[in-house]
N, C-alpha and C positions, 0 to 999 in steps of 0.2 A: 556800250551805248549805241555803237553802230549797228548791232543786231536789232536792238529795240527800234532804231529808226527805220531799219528796213522793214520790220513787221508793221510799224505804224503806217509807212508809206503803202504797203500792200493792202492793209485793211481800208485805208483811205481811198485808194484806187477802186477797190471792190465796191465800196459804198457808193462812190461817185457814178460807177457804171450802173448800178442797180437803182439809184434814186434820182439821179439828175436828168433822166430822159424826160422830154416834154410830155405832158399828159394830154391825150387825144380824146375827144368826145365824139362819138359816132353820129350825133344829131346834125342835120344839115343846118346851114345858116338860114336866118329868117327871110322869107321871100319878100320881094319889093312890094310896095303899096299897090302897084297896078296888077301884080300877080295875085296877091292875096288880100284884097280890101278889107275883109272882115277883121284882119288883125289890126287895122289901123282906123276904122270907122266904126262907131258903136253900132252893134247889130240890132235890128229891129225884130222883135219877136211877134210874128202875126198872131199867134194863139198860144197862151201859156197852157201847158198840160201838166197835171198833177203828178207828183211823184212821192216816194215813200218819205215820211218825215214831215211833210207839209201839214200846217195846221189850218183849219177851215172853220168859218162861222156859218151856220145854217139859220136862216131868219125867215119868219112868216109875219107879214103885217097884220092879217086878220086873225091868227091863232097863235098867240105868244107862247102858248104851252109847248109848241114844236120848236121853239128857239133852242139852239144847242151849239156846242163846240164839238169839233171832230178832229181826229188826227189819223193821217194815213198810216196804217200799220205796215210792218215789213212785208206782209202778204199782199199789200196794195189795196186793202179794203179799209173801209170806215164802219163804225157802228152807228146807226140811226135809231132814234127813238121809235118805238112801235113796230118797226118793220125789220129790224135786225141789221145784218151786214150787207154793205153794197161795195162793188169794185169801183175805186176811185182813180187809181194810178193810171195814167195815160189819157184821162178824160179831161176836157176843159172844165172849168167851174161851171159854165152854163149847162154843159152836157150832163154833169153831175147833178145839178139842180133838176133838170128834166127827169132823170132817173128816179130822183127822190119824189117828185110830184106823182110820178106813175105809181110808185109803191103805195103812197098815201091814198090814192084813189080807192084802194081796196079796204082801207081802214077809216078814213075820216071824209072821204069823197074829194072833190076838186078843192084844192087850197093853193095858196101862193107860197112858194118857197124859193129862196135865192141862196146861192152858195158864194162866199166871199173868202178869197184867200187872205189869211192874216199873217202868215209866216211861211217863207219858202225855205226849206231845208237845202235846196240846190243852189240858191242865189249866194253863193260864197266862193271865194278862192282860198288857196292854201299856199302858204310861203313856209319853206324849210331850208335847211342848210345853214350857210354862214350869214344869218341875220340876227339882229339883236334879240328879237322876240319872235320865234317861229310861231305862226298864228294861223287861224282861220278867219278871213275878214269877210263881212257881209258886203254884198254889192248894192249899195243904195244910190242908185243912178248909174252914171258912167264911172268907171274906175280904170285908170291907167296903171302900167307897171310902176312908173315913178311915184304915183300917188300911193300905191299899195306899199312901196318900200318906204316912204315917209311915215305911214301909219305905224309900221313896226320898228321905226327908230333907225333905219338904214342898215347897212351891212357892217360886218366885222372887218377888222384890218386884214384878216386871213382870207377875205373873199376874193374870188376870181370873177370880177364883174364884167369881164369881157366874154365870158362863156356861160351866161345865165341859161338855164334850161327851162323852156316853156312847154309844159305838157298839157294838151287840150284833148278833150273828149270830142270825138267826132259822132255824127248823127247815125252812122253805121256800126257803132260800138267800139271802134278802133281808137287808138291813141295816136296823136300827131305830136312829135317831139321836135322842137326847133331850138336853135341857140340864138340868144339875143345879146347883143353887145351893148351894155349899159353905158359904157364909156362914150360910145358913139352918140347915144342919146344925150348925154350930159354935154357933149361938145356941140350939140345941135347940128350934127352930121346925119342923123337919122331920126325919123319921127318916133314919138312915144308909142307904145303898143297898148291898145285897149284890151282889157281882160274880159273873159266871159265866164258865166257860172261854172264851177267845178274845175277851173284852170288850177294847175299846180305850178308854182315857180319854185325852182331849186337853185340855190346859189352854191356853187361847189367851192372847195378850198383851192387857193393858189398854189402853184408848184412849190413855192417856198414853204408854205404851211404844211403841205403833205410831206415834204421831206423833214420838216421839223417834228411832225408827229411821229414819223418812222423812227427818228433819232430817240424821242422820249420813250416809245413803246418797245423798240426792238433792240436798241443799241444799249442805251444807258441802263436799261432794266436787266440786260443780260450780260454784257461784257463786265467782268469784274473790275473795280475801281483799281485794284492792285494786280498787276500781271507779272507772274514770276518768270524771269529770264535768267540767263547765265550770270548777269550782273547783279542779281538780286531782285527785290521788290521795288518796283517803280510804279508811281501813280499816273494813270492815263485817263483822259476824258475826251469823249466824243462830242463835238459841237456842230451846230448847223451854221455854215458861213455860205451865203449865196455866192455862186452857185454850186458849191461843193459841200461835202461833209468832211470834216478835218479831225484827225486824231492827233492830240498834243500830249507832250509829256514835259514835266519840269526840267 
């Protein structure tokens, strides 16, 4: 029995050394409101530019036969009646309408055409990780982090709400990754964060949940329930007890 206790103690110590270390996230903390006001104040878009996946409505008041719906394809173009394909991605709806009118001059002469955005593929945020319903949420107006969390039913008990990762697309094509402490927001010690289109919110696992997952996947599934020692077969079980992993025997 002493030999078994020694083996159990050694395994427990090894697991504690490998699993109980704090989880570090390389992302910096969220900047203060005076440093990064765009994170706390709803951004105002001066001119919306079309992107892949957007749906459009092209309308002519004087020639209803030109009315049509269009989708910005993966190549950034749309198909227009009578004139074929036109580049749409990167243009404002008004710029696109002007391009369509220019093309129609060659076919039907001067005509009125307006382009209206009916659905924006990029006006959404994405929530993943330890949330009850990982989702893509449309931004219909201003949307904050806590409002988005309410829409998906909140977080799981295994969530690390003090180290939420906010991944934001920059205008230059790079990604800005910051840590958001939701606990501070809930305690009214930090303002809520306004989300922007294409933001990704990832809720990581807590340290306890990560250790528990390690136990389930790599210990209980690998270490046999019966370990043969000099004293015969004895039953062992590895359990997760914060802050350590413990090996017990009858």
